[in-house]
VOSEZA-460637 format. One line per 10 residues: number of its first residue (from 1); their letters; for each residue x, y, z of N, C-alpha, C, O. Coordinates in nm, 4 decimals. Example, Ala and Ser with C-alpha at 12.3 -4.5 7.8 and 13.67 -1.06 7.14 Angstrom:
BEGIN
1> AS> 1.3190:-0.5690:0.7800:1.2300:-0.4500:0.7800:1.3200:-0.3300:0.7800:1.4236:-0.3319:0.8465; 1.2850:-0.2250:0.7080:1.3670:-0.1060:0.7140:1.2900:0.0030:0.7870:1.3409:0.1138:0.8039
% end
This chain:
BEGIN
1> MDLVLGRFAD> 5.0828:-3.9217:-4.5240:5.2384:-3.7970:-4.5469:5.2181:-3.6753:-4.5983:5.3003:-3.5839:-4.5923; 5.1071:-3.6691:-4.6512:5.0640:-3.5307:-4.6987:5.0937:-3.4304:-4.5789:5.1873:-3.3506:-4.5848; 5.0172:-3.4386:-4.4817:5.0813:-3.3332:-4.3415:5.1933:-3.3037:-4.3033:5.2205:-3.1968:-4.2487; 5.3003:-3.4254:-4.3349:5.4807:-3.3796:-4.3155:5.5472:-3.3365:-4.4512:5.6292:-3.2448:-4.4458; 5.5247:-3.3830:-4.5483:5.5693:-3.3555:-4.6557:5.5071:-3.2421:-4.7464:5.5753:-3.1564:-4.8027; 5.3697:-3.2516:-4.7540:5.2731:-3.1714:-4.8442:5.3095:-3.0415:-4.7581:5.3916:-2.9719:-4.8178; 5.2734:-2.9933:-4.6426:5.2838:-2.8523:-4.6060:5.3966:-2.8087:-4.6232:5.3993:-2.6945:-4.6690; 5.5042:-2.8622:-4.6015:5.6513:-2.8266:-4.6347:5.6558:-2.8276:-4.7641:5.6385:-2.7074:-4.7841; 5.6705:-2.8938:-4.9111:5.6852:-2.8609:-5.0000:5.5699:-2.7622:-5.0755:5.5707:-2.7416:-5.1969; 5.4749:-2.7074:-4.9857:5.4097:-2.5953:-5.0373:5.4704:-2.4870:-5.0029:5.4481:-2.3826:-5.0642
11> AELVRLSDGE> 5.5515:-2.4919:-4.9062:5.5819:-2.3500:-4.8345:5.7587:-2.3379:-4.8699:5.8336:-2.2467:-4.8346; 5.7946:-2.4650:-4.9526:5.9385:-2.4348:-4.9713:5.9858:-2.4941:-5.1171:6.0988:-2.4946:-5.1657; 5.8474:-2.5502:-5.1773:5.9031:-2.5985:-5.2990:6.0172:-2.5028:-5.4126:6.1280:-2.5251:-5.4615; 5.9124:-2.3837:-5.4187:6.0249:-2.3060:-5.5049:6.1424:-2.2872:-5.4355:6.2260:-2.2328:-5.5076; 6.1694:-2.3032:-5.3593:6.3380:-2.2563:-5.2977:6.3951:-2.4028:-5.3085:6.5034:-2.4052:-5.2501; 6.3658:-2.5147:-5.3565:6.4499:-2.6079:-5.3281:6.5400:-2.6352:-5.4474:6.4951:-2.5960:-5.5551; 6.6409:-2.6861:-5.4486:6.7261:-2.6998:-5.5493:6.7252:-2.8065:-5.6319:6.6713:-2.8986:-5.5704; 6.7581:-2.8418:-5.7425:6.7258:-2.9671:-5.8169:6.7883:-3.1269:-5.7324:6.7259:-3.2317:-5.7491; 6.8904:-3.1226:-5.6621:6.9469:-3.1769:-5.5655:6.8010:-3.2195:-5.4350:6.7420:-3.3216:-5.3997; 6.7972:-3.0808:-5.4026:6.6990:-3.1097:-5.2700:6.5554:-3.1775:-5.3032:6.5011:-3.2624:-5.2326
21> LDELETWLDL> 6.5044:-3.1239:-5.4243:6.3715:-3.2120:-5.4761:6.4068:-3.3458:-5.5348:6.3083:-3.4155:-5.5589; 6.5061:-3.3904:-5.5592:6.5392:-3.5156:-5.5664:6.5576:-3.6102:-5.4163:6.5155:-3.7254:-5.4056; 6.6254:-3.5383:-5.3118:6.6165:-3.5730:-5.1891:6.4612:-3.5934:-5.1212:6.4231:-3.6892:-5.0538; 6.3840:-3.4719:-5.1610:6.2610:-3.4679:-5.1103:6.1494:-3.6125:-5.2252:6.0445:-3.6751:-5.2104; 6.2140:-3.6056:-5.2875:6.1512:-3.7085:-5.4236:6.1823:-3.8796:-5.3400:6.0916:-3.9628:-5.3412; 6.2585:-3.8972:-5.3025:6.3433:-4.0436:-5.2222:6.2563:-4.0399:-5.1058:6.2044:-4.1462:-5.0715; 6.2349:-3.9452:-5.0467:6.1455:-3.9377:-4.9224:6.0173:-4.0074:-4.9271:5.9711:-4.0599:-4.8258; 5.9590:-4.0104:-5.0375:5.8127:-4.0336:-5.0719:5.8089:-4.1895:-5.0664:5.7044:-4.2467:-5.0354; 5.9365:-4.2666:-5.1002:5.9642:-4.3903:-5.0788:5.9597:-4.4553:-4.9577:5.9388:-4.5740:-4.9329; 5.9801:-4.3698:-4.8916:5.9401:-4.4248:-4.7499:5.8206:-4.4962:-4.6778:5.7018:-4.4716:-4.6992
31> PDQQMFAFVN> 5.8584:-4.5668:-4.6099:5.6941:-4.5932:-4.5303:5.6783:-4.4258:-4.4845:5.7650:-4.3407:-4.4642; 5.4961:-4.4181:-4.4764:5.4478:-4.2780:-4.4044:5.5405:-4.2868:-4.2559:5.6253:-4.2141:-4.2043; 5.4810:-4.4049:-4.2222:5.5215:-4.3775:-4.0247:5.6441:-4.3782:-3.9795:5.6726:-4.3239:-3.8728; 5.7598:-4.4591:-4.0786:5.8881:-4.4029:-4.0494:5.9056:-4.2963:-4.0362:5.9617:-4.2509:-3.9365; 5.8492:-4.2038:-4.1633:5.8971:-4.0415:-4.2185:5.8536:-3.9893:-4.0723:5.9389:-3.9451:-3.9954; 5.7258:-3.9958:-4.0392:5.6748:-3.9075:-3.9236:5.7471:-3.9473:-3.8024:5.7850:-3.8586:-3.7259; 5.7762:-4.1005:-3.7698:5.9035:-4.0929:-3.6278:5.9966:-4.0514:-3.6690:6.0697:-4.0493:-3.5699; 6.0740:-3.9987:-3.7820:6.2107:-3.9554:-3.7967:6.1748:-3.8103:-3.7448:6.2354:-3.7411:-3.6630; 6.0222:-3.7758:-3.8382:6.0256:-3.5966:-3.8032:5.9917:-3.5837:-3.6391:6.0251:-3.4763:-3.5891; 5.9559:-3.6399:-3.5885:5.9084:-3.6054:-3.4852:5.9670:-3.6653:-3.3249:5.9210:-3.6627:-3.2107
41> GAQAVPAEID> 6.0868:-3.7159:-3.3856:6.1990:-3.7608:-3.3250:6.1497:-3.9242:-3.2448:6.2386:-3.9769:-3.1778; 6.0755:-3.9644:-3.2495:6.0407:-4.0940:-3.2185:6.1028:-4.2260:-3.2391:6.0721:-4.3371:-3.1961; 6.1954:-4.1867:-3.3137:6.3134:-4.2772:-3.4337:6.3768:-4.1909:-3.4654:6.3493:-4.0755:-3.4985; 6.5490:-4.2939:-3.4480:6.6556:-4.1932:-3.4705:6.6780:-4.1981:-3.6152:6.6358:-4.2891:-3.6865; 6.7448:-4.0992:-3.6557:6.7388:-4.0190:-3.7855:6.8333:-4.0786:-3.8590:6.9290:-4.0032:-3.8418; 6.8904:-4.2144:-3.9708:6.9866:-4.2696:-4.0140:7.0471:-4.1343:-4.0522:6.9939:-4.0241:-4.0386; 7.2013:-4.1701:-4.1165:7.2790:-4.0687:-4.1234:7.2228:-4.0108:-4.3088:7.2360:-3.8947:-4.3475; 7.1835:-4.0854:-4.3651:7.1400:-4.1021:-4.5087:7.0374:-4.0052:-4.5433:7.0185:-3.9345:-4.6423; 6.9671:-4.0250:-4.4159:6.8703:-3.9051:-4.4207:6.8708:-3.7795:-4.3194:6.7774:-3.6993:-4.3151; 6.9391:-3.7744:-4.2713:6.9711:-3.6722:-4.1638:7.0684:-3.5812:-4.2271:7.1905:-3.5780:-4.2119
51> TALFRRLRDF> 6.9786:-3.4944:-4.3140:7.0740:-3.3953:-4.3585:6.9998:-3.2665:-4.3514:6.8856:-3.2617:-4.3057; 7.0830:-3.1291:-4.4099:7.0540:-3.0132:-4.4064:6.9344:-3.0164:-4.4227:6.8735:-2.9648:-4.3290; 6.8410:-3.0749:-4.5425:6.7393:-3.0276:-4.5911:6.6074:-3.1113:-4.5075:6.5018:-3.0506:-4.4900; 6.6225:-3.2411:-4.4632:6.5841:-3.3106:-4.3181:6.5252:-3.2167:-4.2257:6.4089:-3.1933:-4.1931; 6.6581:-3.1605:-4.1863:6.6200:-3.0742:-4.0693:6.5647:-2.9687:-4.1051:6.5031:-2.9166:-4.0122; 6.5581:-2.8958:-4.2313:6.4632:-2.7916:-4.2530:6.3140:-2.8719:-4.2203:6.2340:-2.8515:-4.1290; 6.3116:-2.9375:-4.2944:6.1599:-3.0098:-4.2608:6.1150:-3.0467:-4.1171:5.9973:-3.0463:-4.0810; 6.2387:-3.0839:-4.0255:6.1691:-3.1462:-3.9003:6.1562:-2.9895:-3.8422:6.0618:-2.9626:-3.7679; 6.2699:-2.8710:-3.8842:6.2320:-2.7556:-3.8239:6.1004:-2.6853:-3.8293:6.0459:-2.6230:-3.7382; 6.0630:-2.7036:-3.9382:5.9714:-2.6702:-4.0039:5.8130:-2.6898:-3.9002:5.7305:-2.6093:-3.8572
61> HTKGLTTK> 5.8253:-2.8073:-3.8938:5.7344:-2.8841:-3.8042:5.7277:-2.8465:-3.6519:5.6301:-2.7887:-3.6039; 5.8458:-2.8857:-3.5742:5.8593:-2.8711:-3.4648:5.8642:-2.7545:-3.4376:5.8076:-2.7149:-3.3357; 5.9213:-2.6817:-3.5066:5.9335:-2.5240:-3.4391:5.8395:-2.3931:-3.5009:5.8369:-2.2736:-3.4713; 5.7822:-2.4554:-3.5768:5.6406:-2.3636:-3.6672:5.7240:-2.2745:-3.7520:5.6950:-2.1556:-3.7653; 5.8511:-2.3416:-3.8235:5.9441:-2.2094:-3.8950:5.9131:-2.2674:-4.0373:5.8887:-2.3773:-4.0872; 5.9279:-2.1242:-4.0808:5.9297:-2.1047:-4.2410:6.0814:-2.0964:-4.2896:6.1194:-1.9846:-4.2549; 6.1770:-2.1576:-4.3486:6.3058:-2.0930:-4.4156:6.2917:-2.0478:-4.5410:6.1936:-2.0474:-4.6154; 6.4064:-2.0081:-4.5560:6.4455:-1.8973:-4.6466:6.5593:-1.9979:-4.7305:6.6254:-1.9519:-4.8236
% end
């Protein structure tokens, strides 16, 4: 999961709010394969995961974006 969350965290950590940090922390409890499937679109993203922060994470990887 370091490849998915680690790179995003390295790039975005200083910009995340306390709530977003909490959300990112909850993602660490998800199985790696499941989180990867959500990010790459192989599996539907449940509503509780499909947040603005998750969409930033997905865009970061799928579009090569760094967000502000």
